[in-house]
Structures are given as C-alpha cells and as structure tokens.
N, C-alpha and C positions, 0 to 999 in steps of 0.2 A: 798759352792757354785763350781760348777766346776771350774777344773784350768786350765788355756791357757798358751799359750807357752809363754814365757818370752818374746820375741818381739811384743805378741800381748796385753801385760798386758797395762788397763788403770792406771792411777794414779791420785791424786788428792790434790787439796791445801785447806785450808778453810780462811774465813779473814772476819774480820766486814765487813757491807755494810755501806753508801755508801764506795766506792773504786776507785780510779782511776789508771788506770792500771800500771803509772808509780810509785806508791804505792804498788802495791800487794805484798805479802799478807799484811795485819794491823793485829797482834796478840794481840795488847793490844790497849784497849781504855779507857779511862776517861768518865765516863756517871754519871749524877747527877740526885740523885732521884727523883721522884715528885710523892706525896702522898706515900713514901715509897716502889714503885716501879723502876726496871731498863728498861726501854724501850729499846730492844737491837736486831738489826738486823744483819742477820750473811747469808754466802751465800759460797759457794764452787763454785771450777773450776776444770774440767776433764781435766788431760795432757795425752799426748802422742797417745791414741788410743780412739773410741767411746765405752765408759763405756754401756756395754750391760744388759739390766732386771738390772737397779740401783735401790736402795734400801737406803736411807738416815737415821739415826739415831742421836738425838741431845739428849746429856743429861746434866742435870744442876748438881750440885754442891750438895755434902749432906748439907742439913739443906738450901738448896735453893728451892723454892718455887715456880709453874706458878701462879701467879694472875689471869690470862685469858689462858684459852688452846688455845694454837696457832692454828692458823686457817692450814688446810691441812695438819697437823701432828694429826697420831693417838696415842693413848693408847691401846694397845693390851689388854689389861686386866682392863677396867674403872672399876668395881665392884669386881673385882675376888681377890681371896688370894694373889696370886702372883704379884698384882698392883704393878708397880712399879710409884712412886711420882714423879719422876725423868726424866726419858724416854719418849721417844715419836718419831715417823718412819714414814716414809713416803716413797708408789713406785713408783718412776718417770720413768721407763723406760729405754730407750737409751736415751744416752745424747753423744751429739758430743763433741770433746775435742777444747779447747779455748775460749768459752764464758764464761762470768760470770752466773750464775745459780741466777733467780730471788733471791728475798731476803725472810727469815722463820722471820717473824717478831716474837720476843718475849717479852712477859713481866714477870721480875722474880722478886721475893720477896727474897733479898737476908738473911742470916742469921744475927739477932739481933745484933746489934754492930760490925757488918764487915765491912773491910775497901777494900774489895777483893772479887770478885768471879769467877769461872770459868766455862766456857759452853765446852762440849766436842762434837765432831761432829765425825763421822764415815759414810765409804761410801764405802758399798758392792754392787757388781756385777758378771755377770758371768766370767770376765775375770780381775778383779782386784785381788790384793792381797787377803788373804784371812782374812774377820770380826775377830775380835781378839776384848780381853777388853780394850784394850788401845788405846782410843780413842782419837783423836788430839783436843789440847785444846786453847781456845780463855781466856784471861785474862781483865776482870771487874773491872777497879780500880773505886772508888765510890766517886765522885766529894765530897767533904766537904764544 
C-alpha cells in the first residue's frame, strides 16, 4: 500500500467488545466455552487521521478453528490449495478516527486442552504503516 507523509499516518488499536471508553482497550478477557465454542467479539479504533481504503485481517491461533464463518469476513481462498483456515479479511473503506468500529463476532473452537488462545488483528490502509506479519493480539483466557 502507498506510504503517506508521517504527519498523515493513521494508527489503530484493537480491543475486545463491549468496551467503555474509560476501559479502552481491553487486551485480555476471560470467556467460558459453550459446547466447546468461545463466542468472542473484537473491535478496533482508528487514531490520529482518517484511515483511507482500509482493510481488516483477523487471524486465529494455530490449532484454533472457526465454529462458524464470521459474518462480513471473507476467506480469500475458501476451496483453494492456499486456503488459510485461520485468517479472514474485510474491506471497509475510509474510517474516521475516534469511534469504535462495530464489533466482529467470532465463534472459535480452541485447541483441545488449551486454557487460553490468541486472536490477531491487522489493519491496512493507504496511509497506515505497511502491513506486516506481526498482528496485534488479544488473549482469551478460557474460563474453567
């Protein structure tokens, strides 16, 4: 994606949802499994400048699986050889800084016997830092 002048860069933070602004961001949450599935809602906020031509990626931990395909997220190769069973994306366009983005609801099956798992998010836009392989992460502690 094209690079913008440093003063025009948009940045982002991720969080679990729901969240009150005085709690922003929530990076770790305890969640009970229901029939082996963790129902998790994640969100993000753009900071500093409008993020132009924004795309969001969500990545589950290795060993995690989607119990159900997340609404509004796309698996780029649903049947192809390069299918990544852990990563989904959404094109969201221009986003103003400040408001919390509507939550993305995920139904996750964690690895058997795990006590916690991670969810990663990456935001890319025309005036954001370049997209890397280093997603920001949220930690889900499984309620025993």
